[in-house]
KOLGU-752378 format. One record per residue: residue in one letter; x, y negated, z of N, C-alpha, C in turn. Coordinates in steps of 0.05 Angstrom, whole numbers, plus 5000, padded with zeros to 4 digits. Layout:
AXYZXYZXYZ;...
***
This chain:
M235254059707237954159709237754369703;F238954519680239854879674241354939694;D241655229706242355369719245855409701;P247955329700250155369697251355649685;L249555859699249656089686248256219660;F245656029645245156029626244855799612;S247655729605248055399598248855529570;L247255359552247955379526249755029520;E249654949534251454609524253454699507;G253454539485255854599470256854839448;K255754929465255555259448255155269418;R257055389401256455399371253955529364;T252355639358249955849345249355739320;L249655939309249556049278246556339284;I243756239269242056379273241456379245;T242556659235240456769209237056839208;G236456719192233256809182231956639206;G232756389212232956219230228755949225;A229055999199226855919192223456069198;G223856349203221856469218220756379232;S219056509235217356399268218856469289;L220356649295222356719324224356609313;G226156559303227956419301228356199298;T225156029283225155789297225355699320;L223455849335223455809362226255909384;I228056019360230356059379231955819372;A231855649352233055469346231855199361;H229655209368228755009382230155009411;S229255249419230155259443233755259454;F235955389430237455279441238554919438;A237454869418237654529410236554349445;E234754489444233054409471235754339500;R236054469498239254639521241854549511;G242254419488244254269487246154379461;A245854649459246954839439246954649412;I249554729396249554589368248754839357;V247354789333245555019316246854939287;T246255219269245855229245244955429241;V242255459222240255559210240755649196;Q240255869183239955989155237556099151;D237155999126234656219115234356239077;L233656289072231956289045231856129031;D228856029050227355889040228455559050;H228455369020228555109023227554899038;D224754979045222754819043222154889079;R222555119074222055249110224355069126;L226955099111228255039131228654739138;D227154479114226954219123224354179138;I222654439141220254459167222154399196;V225054659201224954669217226654449225;K228454359207230454099219227953859223;S226153839206224153539223223553659241;S222753809250221353979274223153909299;I225653949300227653929318228653639321;G228053489293228953219297229953209275;E230752959254231652889235234452819252;S234352589268237252499279239052609291;N237852949295240353079309241753099297;Q243753069308246653019294248153359299;N247353509313247753779332246254019311;V244253949292243154139281243454139253;F244054339242245154399214243854649196;M243854559174242354809157243154949138;I243655209126244555349102241655479088;A242055469052239655619041242255809033;A241356029041242656219028241156529024;D241756739001241156899004242257209015;L242457209038243357549058244457799041;S242857759013241958059017245258078988;S246657918996248557878980251457849011;A253958069013255758149024257557889018;R257957769001260957478993258157329001;E255757288998253557069008254057019042;C254557299061254757369080256457149089;K258657239081261757149089261456759081;L260756729059259856489058258956299064;V256056419085255156299102256556259136;V257856429149259756439161261356229159;E262456229139265056019138264455719137;K262155749128259955439123259055409149;A258055539170257855449188260255369212;N260955549206265055529224264755259209;Q265655119185266954879183263954619189;L262154659193259854569197260054499237;M260054759244260254649279262654629294;D264854699271267854669282267954859306;G267555159291267155349311264755489312;I264755719314262855899327262256099354;D260756079369261156199396258956399406;I256156279389254056539388253156599363;V252556869348251156939325248857099341;I246256879322243357069336242457199307;N243057469305241657479275239457639277;T237857349268234357559267233957639239;A235757469209233757569189232457899185;G231457839177229858159173226958069150;I226758369131223458379117223458659123;N221558709106219358949119217358999086;R218459159077215159229056213359519064;R211259509072210359679089208359859067;K210260119061208260369044209560609057;L207260729046207761029051210761089048;I212361419047214661459051214961519019;S212461719014211761748983211661538967;E210461318970210861048943212960888952;V215460928969217860728960220560748945;T219260638931222060548907224560478916;P225460598903229160478903229760188908;E227760088898229459728893227459638918;D225459798929223459748958226859738975;F227860088975229260188994231259939003;D233059868974235259698979234959388988;A232459278979231959088989231559049022;I230659219039230059269061233059259071;V234359499062238059509082238859289061;S238659119051240858999053240258679066;V238258699077238158469093237458519123;N236658779132235858869158238258969162;M240159029156242359249164244859249156;R245659159122248259019109248858749117;A246958609121247458279122248358299152;L246658389174247858319193249958449206;Y251458579182253058769181255458609173;F255558429159257558309151257957999144;I255557919169255457659178257157699208;S256757859219258657919245261158059235;Q261058229218264858249206265557959199;A264257819186265857569185266657299204;A264557359227265457209243266357309270;H266757519259269257689293271457429284;P273257439267275757389276275256989277;I273656939277272756639281272556669316;M271556829322271456829357273756979367;K274757159352277457319365279456989375;A278656879348281056649354281656469376;A278856349379277856139400277156349422;G277756589433278556709452275056919465;G273756919443270457059444268956979434;G266257129441263157039432261657239436;T258857089427257157329436255557329408;I254657509401252457639392250557839397;V247657629379245157889393243557939371;N243458159371243158329349238958259352;M237658309329234958229332233758689323;S232958759333232459109333229058989333;S229059259340225659289342224959619355;L221959529368221559849386222259999358;S221359969324221060169319223360319308;A225960249322227660339327228260689345;R225360669364225560949381222660959372;Y220860799369217560929360216760759323;S216961009312216360899291212960959286;F212460809269210060849257209760849222;N207160909213206561059185207560709169;T208360799142208760529129211960429138;I213160479159215660339158217060429158;S218260659151220160859147223260689145;V222860549126225860469118226660239139;Y224560129146224459829164226359989184;A224360299197224560349218227960449218;A229160619206231460589196233560449204;T232460109182235559959189235959869222;K232559849235233359799254233659969283;A234260249281236460469289238760339278;A239360279257241360279248242560059265;V241659819266242459509276242859599314;T241259789320241959939349244260029351;S244660249332247060319328250160129323;I249459989305251459839296252759579325;T249759479345251159439364252859559386;R252659729384254759949397256759979387;S256760009370259660019346261059819356;T260959599349261859319342262459299377;A260159369396261959199419263359349438;R263859689423265859849437269159699419;E267559599401270859549378272059259392;W270259089392270258839398271258659426;A271058969446270558899478274458729478;K274358879464277858779478278658509454;D276658359447276758149434275457909451;K273658049474271957919498270057729468;I270057949460266757889441263458119451;R261857989463260958209467258658279449;V256858399445255058539428252458589441;N249858539441247858669448244958579422;C242958799437241758689415238258719433;I235658739417232958669433231158869408;E229859019434227959179416224959169425;P223758919409222058839416219959069403;S217359129414215059209405213658919380;V211258999377211158749354209758509370;I212058229354210558049362209057919346;K206857769362205457609347206457329333;T206957469306208657219288206357259261;D206657009245205957059215207557419203;F209957429214211557689188209757869198;T207657939229206558149236203658149243;K202857889213200457849212198558109208;T200058249191198258469168198158749192;L198858679213198958909236197058799258;W197358649280196358499290193158299277;G194058349255191358209237188958399238;E189258649241187358819231185358959253;P183258969262182058959286182159259308;H182759479287183259719290186359719304;R187859589289191259649295191659439333;S190059209318190559089350189259219379;K186859359368185159479394186859729402;W189859869377190660089384192059889406;F194559689399196259519408195659549448;D193259429438192559259473191859509492;E190559869469189960029494193460159500;T194860129478195960299476198460219505;T197959899497201159759513199959769546;P201459829564200859739595199759479600;I202059269583200359049595198458999587;G197359119561194359049547194858809526;R197158749517196658579489198958549482;L200158479455202258409437203258189465;S205658149458208457979464207557749442;S208257479454208657209433212157169436;P211656979416215156939415216956809433;D215156689446216456509474217156689495;E215757049492216757089506219157279509;I220157269484222557439479224957219479;I224256949485226156809481229256809510;G226856859532229156829558230157099554;T230057259549232957539544234357399525;V234157299494235757149483237856999488;I237456809511238156649526240156829540;F238857029565240457119573242557229563;L242857399547244557579536246657399515;A246057129506248056989491249956799522;T248956849539249756619555252156859578;E253156619592253956789614252556919646;A249856929645248356999656248857369655;S250057449629250157699627252957839611;S254857589630258657709629258857949623;Y257358159635258158379639257358579628;I255758569602252958689590253658719562;T254858899553255558949526255759219511;G253059219495252359489476250659569475;Q249159469501246559519501243459409494;S241259549493239759509478237159409494;V236059189502233959169515231759069501;V229759289507226959389504224559229507;I223159099505221158859505218758989494;D217659119505213859269489212659209514;G212059119536210059189551209659369563;G210759619563211759869573209460129552;I210460039533209460229514211860509519;L214260509518215660729524215160819556;S214760749574214360779600213561069604;G210561159587208961429580206261279574;G204361549579201961469573199861499587;D197161469594195161579602193461799598;W194162009603192562229579188862239589;D187862109611185762079623184361859607;S184961709587183961479576183161489560;Y181361719543179861669526177661849542;A179062079566176162269573173362159579;
***
């Protein structure tokens, strides 16, 4: 039995990028707690895997294959999710891409590709969901930002800029839509140990840096993010909007200037 403050029972939830490591875990967690879930992703095969892993017989799980780099497609995804679930109560924006390059090597095509998914898609998914939520009397949106919105690294300049934009968009939409009883918050995690970030934690020298720099002494696993997503999506956070929750194992708490003495 779940605490009613954290109840997701019957909550109609759209998860973008839902076939990625984190999105899949969110889809599972929400479905297990009684939510009606629509998972969007670009990859048909990965969507099939998500569907089968949750349970083919589950009548409350739907899949939409779509390319969110198109603003028009974003609107169509929301419209289809609304039809499939007969409404939308929660949107979890996890869709994101990255191309790690030095600033001097980034091409206009690289720039546009990252911005179109990480920033523009989130903006227009949220825009399309707004009137549906407003008509229903409210809703919640949880955006996946990143610690890189505050703390950048070499080769992720465009990614970091889009995540700073996500954090800013979160504040703007929260302010404008509060009157419609729509809460909007975001999560800024450090590197989560997923396939998406394996080029970072898979390199011994980078893994060593994170282990030594993070006060907790390690990177997070995807399941350490789920509790915050559920919290922000439910009545447990009913008076919280426009906020960014940093999940970084303590990186931003400060440093130890004697660590290399």
